[in-house]
Legacy VTK file of the C-alpha trace (Angstrom):
# vtk DataFile Version 3.0
C-alpha trace
ASCII
DATASET POLYDATA
POINTS 206 float
-1.691 -8.206 8.603
0.670 -5.823 6.850
4.319 -5.522 7.802
5.759 -2.047 8.431
2.758 0.198 7.726
3.384 3.882 7.095
4.201 5.870 10.240
4.543 9.532 11.087
7.971 10.629 12.426
6.554 10.443 15.993
5.629 6.777 15.499
1.877 7.235 15.048
0.427 5.178 12.187
-0.592 7.228 9.153
-4.418 6.922 9.183
-6.687 5.642 6.468
-9.630 7.629 5.164
-12.396 7.528 7.829
-10.099 5.868 10.370
-10.632 6.840 14.019
-7.970 5.999 16.592
-9.513 4.757 19.818
-6.535 4.243 22.129
-2.788 3.811 22.524
-1.190 1.433 25.016
2.497 1.711 25.862
4.593 -0.736 27.868
3.652 -3.921 26.032
5.688 -6.786 24.655
4.676 -8.137 21.261
5.277 -11.613 19.889
4.516 -12.711 16.336
5.590 -15.556 14.083
6.369 -15.964 10.387
8.154 -12.637 10.008
10.548 -12.878 7.046
14.229 -12.159 7.701
13.691 -12.118 11.480
16.688 -14.404 11.965
14.778 -16.629 14.381
13.346 -20.122 14.002
9.948 -19.967 12.344
10.320 -16.232 11.890
9.378 -15.694 15.538
9.889 -12.134 16.742
9.566 -10.605 20.213
10.024 -6.912 21.009
8.633 -4.078 23.129
6.648 -1.071 22.044
3.216 0.525 21.837
-0.134 -0.693 20.485
-2.613 1.579 18.697
-6.246 0.556 18.247
-8.613 2.123 15.725
-11.971 1.307 14.168
-10.080 -0.433 11.336
-7.027 -2.115 12.839
-4.624 -2.718 15.675
-1.036 -1.567 15.037
2.021 -2.503 17.068
4.943 -0.064 16.747
8.318 -1.200 18.084
10.360 1.058 20.364
13.338 0.339 18.151
13.657 -1.536 14.866
14.442 -5.247 14.925
16.178 -5.871 11.627
13.710 -4.608 9.016
10.781 -4.833 11.450
9.379 -1.522 12.722
5.616 -2.085 12.984
2.883 -4.661 12.446
-0.615 -3.839 11.203
-3.539 -6.169 12.059
-6.912 -5.403 10.399
-9.760 -6.126 12.828
-11.688 -7.997 10.138
-8.719 -10.335 9.659
-8.212 -11.190 13.364
-9.677 -14.433 14.735
-9.180 -16.789 17.659
-8.490 -13.872 19.995
-8.289 -14.749 23.679
-7.510 -12.877 26.877
-5.153 -14.973 29.021
-4.530 -14.544 32.758
-1.751 -17.002 33.675
-0.893 -17.424 37.350
2.861 -16.886 37.068
3.091 -14.612 34.032
1.586 -11.309 32.947
-1.832 -10.993 31.379
-1.830 -11.166 27.609
-4.000 -11.082 24.503
-3.338 -13.797 21.928
-4.849 -14.601 18.553
-4.337 -15.100 14.848
-4.398 -12.636 11.967
-4.674 -13.214 8.241
-2.234 -11.484 5.869
-3.172 -8.572 3.628
-2.256 -10.027 0.244
-1.078 -7.614 -2.482
-3.317 -7.518 -5.549
-0.670 -9.048 -7.795
0.192 -11.999 -5.515
-1.535 -15.284 -4.685
-3.166 -15.924 -1.291
-1.488 -19.346 -1.050
1.918 -17.659 -0.771
0.931 -16.150 2.572
0.141 -17.900 5.846
-1.731 -16.965 9.008
0.268 -15.284 11.795
-0.032 -16.004 15.511
0.420 -13.014 17.803
0.512 -12.211 21.502
0.409 -8.862 23.319
1.784 -9.032 26.853
0.832 -6.274 29.292
4.116 -5.746 31.122
3.371 -2.404 32.770
0.086 -1.882 34.615
-3.343 -3.411 34.222
-5.462 -3.901 31.126
-8.968 -3.194 32.436
-9.445 -0.411 29.891
-7.720 -1.955 26.882
-9.270 -5.432 26.949
-12.973 -4.433 27.186
-12.517 -1.775 24.482
-10.747 -4.225 22.185
-13.387 -6.946 22.534
-16.299 -4.497 22.254
-14.780 -2.942 19.140
-13.932 -6.167 17.357
-17.412 -7.538 18.148
-19.042 -4.400 16.757
-16.893 -4.508 13.617
-17.813 -8.138 12.965
-21.506 -7.655 13.595
-21.684 -4.575 11.420
-19.746 -6.135 8.580
-21.186 -9.647 8.988
-17.849 -11.378 8.538
-17.185 -12.866 11.960
-15.772 -16.157 10.680
-12.437 -15.568 8.976
-12.001 -19.317 8.454
-13.925 -18.925 5.212
-12.111 -18.096 2.010
-13.948 -14.797 1.670
-11.349 -12.098 2.251
-13.082 -8.760 2.501
-11.580 -5.302 2.182
-10.265 -4.532 5.703
-11.206 -0.873 5.257
-14.882 -1.865 5.364
-14.472 -1.771 9.136
-14.394 2.044 8.948
-18.171 1.959 8.481
-18.684 0.609 11.997
-20.252 3.221 14.326
-17.929 3.480 17.339
-18.856 6.882 18.809
-21.442 5.485 21.229
-19.089 2.769 22.423
-16.357 5.317 23.124
-18.673 7.567 25.134
-19.447 4.704 27.511
-15.951 3.239 27.751
-14.826 2.249 31.245
-11.478 3.690 32.282
-9.485 1.521 34.687
-7.192 3.728 36.823
-4.649 0.869 36.950
-4.462 0.687 33.167
-2.101 3.253 31.544
-3.988 3.042 28.224
-4.435 6.463 26.616
-7.885 6.989 25.086
-8.125 9.439 22.202
-10.960 11.875 22.898
-9.721 13.819 19.875
-7.874 12.403 16.903
-4.087 12.605 17.443
-3.291 14.333 14.150
-4.997 17.250 12.454
-3.220 16.739 9.136
-6.114 15.475 7.050
-4.011 15.547 3.894
-2.012 12.501 4.965
-4.585 9.741 4.758
-4.224 6.407 3.028
-6.908 4.972 0.764
-5.658 1.416 0.330
-3.806 -1.379 2.111
-1.647 -1.970 -0.939
2.106 -1.462 -0.386
3.476 2.080 -0.310
7.131 2.972 -0.608
7.369 6.599 0.459
9.318 7.263 3.630
10.773 3.775 3.631
7.604 2.226 5.018
5.390 -0.337 3.329
LINES 1 207
206 0 1 2 3 4 5 6 7 8 9 10 11 12 13 14 15 16 17 18 19 20 21 22 23 24 25 26 27 28 29 30 31 32 33 34 35 36 37 38 39 40 41 42 43 44 45 46 47 48 49 50 51 52 53 54 55 56 57 58 59 60 61 62 63 64 65 66 67 68 69 70 71 72 73 74 75 76 77 78 79 80 81 82 83 84 85 86 87 88 89 90 91 92 93 94 95 96 97 98 99 100 101 102 103 104 105 106 107 108 109 110 111 112 113 114 115 116 117 118 119 120 121 122 123 124 125 126 127 128 129 130 131 132 133 134 135 136 137 138 139 140 141 142 143 144 145 146 147 148 149 150 151 152 153 154 155 156 157 158 159 160 161 162 163 164 165 166 167 168 169 170 171 172 173 174 175 176 177 178 179 180 181 182 183 184 185 186 187 188 189 190 191 192 193 194 195 196 197 198 199 200 201 202 203 204 205
């Protein structure tokens, strides 16, 4: 994961080179632990916002900042233990774990794995969930790094090599799911594309 990735003024994540956004899902609640300076026990944070899914990552963007927290970036190659939960008395949710994106000049041991949960508060998830699982499966198969329990931490941008066009053409759209699928990329500004996961400081975002 990477805390507070770069965002456009409209809240869209600034894309990486060769990144393709697949969908956006509004009306979700996001929970994550071990967020520094969250003010809560164990760094646990809960807030509402929108989730973006691309061929490289999943990004949660908060509706409004919570302290220094504005967004949370989860590389698909660093996610593991993902599970779709359908509790009887609560809303459907997607839970899992994500490894941190460690800066080049810092040691991996200083960072710990995050647990996250995405709760679908408004509408169904019959479009989002199949697309997410199909995409993350394709990314893992193509990059041959399905087991993130190993100590081999690959470049998360390798996921951009995964062919997703065919999957998108055959995506099922659930009319009860308000997920927005991107048939065209949301921004035409090709000049603003990131080439690395290493921290950036422009615009106040990491």
